ROSE-4610 file (N, C-alpha, C; in Angstrom, 1 decimal, always signed):
// ROSE-4610
residu = [X/X/X/X/X/X/X/X/X/X/X/X/X/X/X/X/X/X/X/X/X/X/X/X/X/X/X/X/X/X/X/X/X/X/X/X/X/X/X/X/X/X/X/X/X/X/X/X/X/X/X/X/X/X/X/X/X/X/X/X/X/X/X/X/X/X/X/X/X/X/X/X/X/X/X/X/X/X/X/X/X/X/X/X/X/X/X/X/X/X/X/X/X/X/X/X/X/X/X/X/X/X/X/X/X/X/X/X/X/X/X/X/X/X/X/X/X/X/X/X/X/X/X/X/X/X/X/X/X/X/X/X/X/X/X/X/X/X/X/X/X/X/X/X/X/X/X/X/X/X/X/X/X/X/X/X/X/X/X/X/X/X/X/X/X/X/X/X/X/X/X/X/X/X/X/X/X/X/X/X/X/X/X/X/X/X/X/X/X/X/X/X/X/X/X/X/X/X/X/X/X/X/X/X/X/X/X/X/X/X/X/X/X/X/X/X/X/X/X/X/X/X/X/X/X/X/X/X/X/X/X/X/X/X/X/X/X/X/X/X/X/X/X/X/X/X/X/X/X/X/X/X/X/X/X/X/X/X/X/X/X/X/X/X/X/X/X/X/X/X/X/X/X/X/X/X/X/X/X/X/X/X/X/X/X/X/X/X/X/X/X/X/X/X/X/X/X/X/X/X/X/X/X/X/X/X/X/X/X/X/X/X/X/X/X/X/X/X/X/X/X/X/X/X/X/X/X/X/X/X/X/X/X/X/X/X/X/X/X/X/X/X/X/X/X/X/X/X/X/X/X/X/X/X]
num = [1/1/1/2/2/2/3/3/3/4/4/4/5/5/5/6/6/6/7/7/7/8/8/8/9/9/9/10/10/10/11/11/11/12/12/12/13/13/13/14/14/14/15/15/15/16/16/16/17/17/17/18/18/18/19/19/19/20/20/20/21/21/21/22/22/22/23/23/23/24/24/24/25/25/25/26/26/26/27/27/27/28/28/28/29/29/29/30/30/30/31/31/31/32/32/32/33/33/33/34/34/34/35/35/35/36/36/36/37/37/37/38/38/38/39/39/39/40/40/40/41/41/41/42/42/42/43/43/43/44/44/44/45/45/45/46/46/46/47/47/47/48/48/48/49/49/49/50/50/50/51/51/51/52/52/52/53/53/53/54/54/54/55/55/55/56/56/56/57/57/57/58/58/58/59/59/59/60/60/60/61/61/61/62/62/62/63/63/63/64/64/64/65/65/65/66/66/66/67/67/67/68/68/68/69/69/69/70/70/70/71/71/71/72/72/72/73/73/73/74/74/74/75/75/75/76/76/76/77/77/77/78/78/78/79/79/79/80/80/80/81/81/81/82/82/82/83/83/83/84/84/84/85/85/85/86/86/86/87/87/87/88/88/88/89/89/89/90/90/90/91/91/91/92/92/92/93/93/93/94/94/94/95/95/95/96/96/96/97/97/97/98/98/98/99/99/99/100/100/100/101/101/101/102/102/102/103/103/103/104/104/104/105/105/105/106/106/106/107/107/107/108/108/108/109/109/109/110/110/110/111/111/111/112/112/112/113/113/113/114/114/114/115/115/115/116/116/116/117/117/117/118/118/118]
x = [+84.2/+84.4/+84.5/+85.3/+85.5/+84.1/+83.4/+82.2/+81.1/+81.1/+80.3/+80.8/+82.1/+82.7/+82.3/+82.4/+82.2/+80.6/+79.8/+78.3/+78.1/+78.6/+78.4/+78.9/+80.1/+80.7/+79.9/+79.2/+78.3/+76.9/+76.5/+75.1/+74.8/+73.7/+73.3/+72.6/+71.8/+71.1/+71.1/+71.0/+71.0/+69.7/+69.1/+67.7/+67.7/+66.8/+66.5/+65.2/+64.2/+63.0/+62.8/+63.3/+63.3/+61.9/+61.6/+60.4/+60.3/+59.4/+59.4/+58.9/+59.8/+59.5/+58.3/+57.5/+56.2/+56.5/+57.4/+57.8/+58.8/+59.9/+60.9/+60.5/+59.5/+59.1/+60.3/+61.3/+62.5/+62.6/+63.4/+63.7/+65.2/+65.6/+67.1/+67.4/+68.5/+68.9/+69.9/+70.6/+71.5/+71.7/+71.8/+71.9/+73.3/+74.2/+75.7/+75.7/+75.0/+75.0/+74.6/+73.7/+73.4/+74.7/+75.5/+76.6/+77.7/+77.8/+78.7/+78.3/+77.0/+76.5/+76.8/+76.5/+76.9/+78.3/+79.1/+80.6/+81.0/+80.2/+80.4/+79.8/+79.1/+78.5/+77.1/+76.5/+75.2/+74.0/+73.0/+71.8/+71.1/+70.3/+69.5/+68.1/+67.4/+65.9/+65.6/+64.9/+64.7/+63.3/+63.0/+61.7/+62.0/+60.9/+61.1/+60.9/+61.8/+61.7/+63.0/+62.9/+64.1/+65.1/+66.3/+67.3/+67.7/+67.1/+67.4/+67.3/+66.3/+66.0/+67.1/+68.0/+69.2/+70.2/+70.2/+71.2/+70.8/+69.5/+69.1/+68.1/+68.5/+67.6/+67.0/+65.7/+64.9/+65.2/+65.5/+65.8/+67.1/+67.9/+69.4/+70.4/+70.2/+71.2/+70.3/+69.1/+68.2/+66.6/+65.9/+64.5/+63.9/+63.2/+62.6/+61.2/+60.6/+59.2/+58.6/+57.3/+56.7/+56.9/+57.1/+57.2/+56.0/+56.2/+55.2/+54.5/+55.0/+54.3/+55.2/+54.9/+55.7/+55.5/+54.3/+54.1/+55.0/+55.1/+56.0/+57.4/+57.7/+59.1/+59.4/+58.4/+58.6/+58.6/+57.7/+57.7/+59.0/+59.7/+61.1/+62.0/+62.1/+62.9/+62.6/+61.3/+60.8/+61.4/+61.3/+61.8/+63.3/+64.1/+65.4/+65.7/+64.8/+65.2/+65.5/+66.7/+67.2/+67.5/+67.5/+67.7/+69.1/+70.2/+71.6/+72.1/+71.5/+71.9/+71.4/+70.3/+69.6/+70.3/+70.6/+71.3/+72.7/+73.3/+74.7/+74.6/+73.6/+73.4/+73.3/+72.4/+72.1/+73.4/+74.1/+75.3/+76.4/+76.6/+77.6/+77.3/+76.1/+75.7/+75.8/+75.5/+75.8/+77.2/+78.0/+79.4/+79.9/+79.6/+80.0/+79.5/+78.3/+77.8/+78.6/+79.0/+79.7/+81.2/+81.7/+83.1/+83.0/+81.9/+81.8/+81.5/+80.6/+80.0/+80.6/+81.2/+81.5/+82.8/+83.8/+85.2/+85.7/+86.8/+87.4/+87.9/+88.5/+88.9/+87.7/+86.6/+85.3/+84.9/+84.7/+84.3/+85.1/+86.5/+87.4/+87.2/+87.1/+86.9/+85.5/+84.5/+83.2/+83.3/+84.1/+84.2/+85.0/+86.0/+86.9/+86.0/+85.2/+84.2/+83.3/+82.8/+81.8/+82.6/+83.8/+84.6/+85.2/+85.0/+85.7/+87.1/+87.7/+89.1/+89.5/+88.6/+88.9/+88.8]
y = [+96.7/+96.6/+98.1/+98.9/+100.2/+101.0/+100.9/+101.6/+101.2/+99.8/+99.4/+99.9/+99.8/+100.3/+101.7/+102.6/+103.9/+104.2/+103.4/+103.6/+103.0/+102.0/+101.6/+102.6/+103.2/+104.2/+105.4/+105.8/+107.0/+106.8/+105.6/+105.2/+105.4/+105.6/+105.6/+104.3/+103.7/+102.6/+101.7/+100.4/+99.5/+98.8/+98.9/+98.2/+97.3/+96.2/+95.3/+94.7/+95.0/+94.5/+93.1/+92.1/+90.7/+90.2/+89.4/+88.7/+87.6/+86.7/+85.6/+86.1/+85.9/+86.4/+85.9/+86.7/+86.3/+85.4/+85.8/+85.0/+83.9/+84.1/+83.2/+82.2/+82.5/+81.7/+81.4/+82.3/+82.2/+83.4/+83.2/+84.3/+84.2/+85.3/+85.5/+84.3/+83.5/+82.3/+82.7/+83.7/+84.1/+85.6/+86.4/+87.8/+88.3/+88.0/+88.5/+90.0/+90.7/+92.1/+92.6/+91.8/+92.3/+92.1/+91.0/+90.8/+91.9/+92.3/+93.3/+94.6/+94.9/+96.2/+96.2/+95.1/+95.0/+95.2/+94.6/+94.7/+96.3/+97.1/+98.6/+99.2/+98.5/+99.1/+99.7/+99.3/+99.8/+99.1/+99.8/+99.2/+98.7/+97.6/+97.0/+97.1/+97.4/+97.3/+96.4/+95.3/+94.3/+93.5/+92.6/+91.8/+90.4/+89.8/+88.5/+87.4/+87.3/+86.3/+85.5/+84.3/+83.5/+83.4/+83.2/+83.1/+84.3/+85.4/+86.6/+86.6/+85.9/+85.9/+85.2/+84.4/+83.9/+84.9/+86.0/+87.1/+88.3/+88.8/+90.0/+89.7/+90.1/+89.8/+91.1/+91.1/+92.3/+92.9/+94.2/+95.0/+94.6/+93.9/+93.7/+94.3/+94.0/+94.6/+95.1/+95.3/+96.0/+95.8/+96.1/+96.1/+95.2/+94.2/+93.1/+93.5/+93.5/+93.9/+92.7/+92.8/+91.7/+92.0/+90.8/+91.0/+91.6/+92.4/+93.1/+94.3/+94.5/+95.5/+96.8/+97.6/+98.8/+99.9/+99.9/+100.8/+100.4/+99.2/+98.8/+99.1/+99.0/+99.3/+100.8/+101.5/+103.1/+103.5/+102.8/+103.1/+102.8/+101.7/+101.3/+102.4/+103.1/+104.2/+105.4/+105.6/+106.6/+106.4/+105.0/+104.7/+105.1/+104.9/+105.3/+106.7/+107.5/+108.9/+109.6/+110.3/+111.1/+110.3/+109.0/+108.1/+107.6/+108.4/+108.0/+106.9/+106.9/+105.8/+104.5/+104.4/+103.3/+102.7/+103.6/+103.2/+102.8/+103.4/+103.0/+101.6/+101.3/+100.1/+99.0/+99.1/+98.2/+98.0/+99.1/+98.9/+98.2/+98.6/+97.8/+96.4/+96.0/+94.7/+93.9/+94.6/+93.9/+93.6/+94.5/+94.4/+93.3/+93.3/+92.2/+90.9/+90.8/+89.5/+89.1/+90.0/+89.5/+89.1/+89.8/+89.4/+88.0/+87.7/+86.4/+85.3/+85.5/+84.4/+84.4/+85.4/+85.4/+86.0/+85.7/+86.2/+85.3/+85.7/+84.9/+83.6/+83.6/+82.2/+81.4/+81.9/+81.1/+80.5/+81.3/+81.0/+79.9/+80.1/+79.1/+77.6/+77.8/+76.5/+75.8/+76.6/+76.1/+75.4/+76.0/+75.6/+74.1/+74.1/+73.0/+71.8/+72.2/+71.2/+70.5/+71.4/+71.0/+70.0/+70.4/+69.7/+68.4/+68.2/+67.1/+67.1/+68.4/+68.6/+68.9/+68.9/+69.1/+67.8]
z = [+150.4/+151.8/+152.3/+151.6/+152.0/+152.0/+151.0/+151.0/+152.1/+152.3/+153.4/+154.7/+155.0/+156.2/+156.5/+155.4/+155.6/+155.9/+155.2/+155.5/+157.1/+157.5/+158.8/+159.9/+159.7/+160.5/+160.6/+159.5/+159.5/+159.9/+160.2/+160.5/+162.0/+162.4/+163.8/+164.2/+163.3/+163.5/+162.2/+162.4/+161.2/+161.2/+160.1/+160.0/+158.8/+159.0/+158.0/+158.3/+157.3/+157.5/+156.9/+157.7/+157.3/+157.2/+156.1/+156.1/+155.2/+155.1/+154.2/+152.9/+151.8/+150.5/+149.9/+149.2/+148.7/+147.4/+146.8/+145.5/+145.8/+146.5/+146.8/+147.8/+148.7/+149.8/+150.7/+150.7/+151.5/+152.5/+153.6/+154.6/+154.8/+155.4/+155.8/+156.5/+156.1/+157.0/+158.1/+157.9/+159.0/+159.2/+158.3/+158.5/+158.7/+157.8/+157.9/+158.0/+157.3/+157.4/+158.9/+159.7/+161.0/+161.9/+161.6/+162.4/+162.2/+160.8/+160.4/+161.1/+161.0/+161.7/+163.2/+163.8/+165.3/+165.6/+164.7/+164.9/+164.8/+164.3/+164.3/+165.5/+166.2/+167.4/+167.2/+166.1/+165.7/+166.4/+166.9/+167.4/+166.2/+166.4/+165.1/+165.4/+164.2/+164.2/+163.0/+163.4/+162.3/+162.7/+161.7/+161.9/+162.4/+163.0/+163.6/+162.6/+161.7/+160.6/+160.4/+160.2/+159.9/+161.2/+160.9/+161.9/+162.5/+162.1/+162.8/+164.3/+164.7/+166.1/+166.9/+166.2/+167.0/+167.2/+166.4/+166.4/+167.1/+166.8/+167.4/+168.6/+169.7/+170.9/+171.3/+171.3/+171.6/+172.9/+172.9/+174.0/+174.7/+173.9/+174.3/+173.4/+172.1/+171.1/+170.0/+170.2/+169.2/+169.5/+168.5/+168.7/+167.5/+167.9/+166.9/+166.8/+165.6/+165.3/+164.6/+164.4/+163.7/+162.2/+161.5/+160.0/+159.5/+158.4/+157.6/+158.4/+159.6/+160.5/+160.4/+159.3/+159.0/+160.2/+160.9/+161.8/+163.1/+163.5/+164.6/+164.2/+163.0/+162.6/+162.6/+162.4/+162.4/+164.0/+164.8/+166.2/+166.8/+166.3/+166.9/+166.6/+165.5/+165.1/+166.2/+166.4/+167.4/+168.7/+169.1/+170.5/+170.7/+169.6/+169.7/+169.5/+168.8/+168.6/+169.8/+169.8/+170.8/+172.1/+172.1/+173.3/+173.1/+173.2/+173.1/+173.9/+175.2/+176.0/+175.8/+175.3/+174.7/+173.6/+172.6/+171.3/+171.7/+172.7/+173.0/+173.8/+174.5/+175.3/+174.3/+173.2/+172.2/+171.4/+171.1/+170.2/+171.0/+172.3/+173.0/+173.2/+173.5/+173.6/+172.4/+171.2/+169.9/+169.6/+169.9/+169.7/+170.6/+171.8/+172.7/+172.3/+171.7/+171.2/+170.0/+169.1/+168.0/+168.5/+169.4/+169.9/+170.5/+171.2/+172.0/+171.0/+170.1/+169.3/+167.8/+167.4/+165.9/+165.6/+166.5/+166.2/+165.2/+164.6/+163.5/+164.0/+165.2/+165.8/+166.1/+166.6/+166.7/+165.5/+164.4/+163.2/+162.6/+162.7/+162.1/+162.9/+164.1/+165.0/+164.5/+164.4/+164.0/+162.5/+161.6/+160.3/+160.4/+161.2/+161.3/+161.9/+162.8/+163.4/+162.4/+161.6/+160.5/+159.5/+159.2/+158.3/+159.0/+160.2/+160.8/+161.1/+161.2/+161.4/+162.8/+163.8/+165.2/+165.9]
């Protein structure tokens, strides 16, 4: 946890090129690391695969590119280069998204609902 926390604190952007695995035929189901990165106020650059689209909203808390399109992925970095206001906007929106949708209390309530304890 300490090492991950240090990496998040020292990062400017969090990226994950999510895609359907050619061998596993699976894709990211949720993207916990994206939620963690947003909780540190990081803007996100990721691909449009799996449940990522439920978490990362293009031009709100990050930039979403086409899976396997490395040119778009690189262009997203260029869009953010030296645009501190845009990075801060995405980071702030991501943090607010996490607070609203994934707080410890919210997650506990959801788990209790799933288990039929509410």
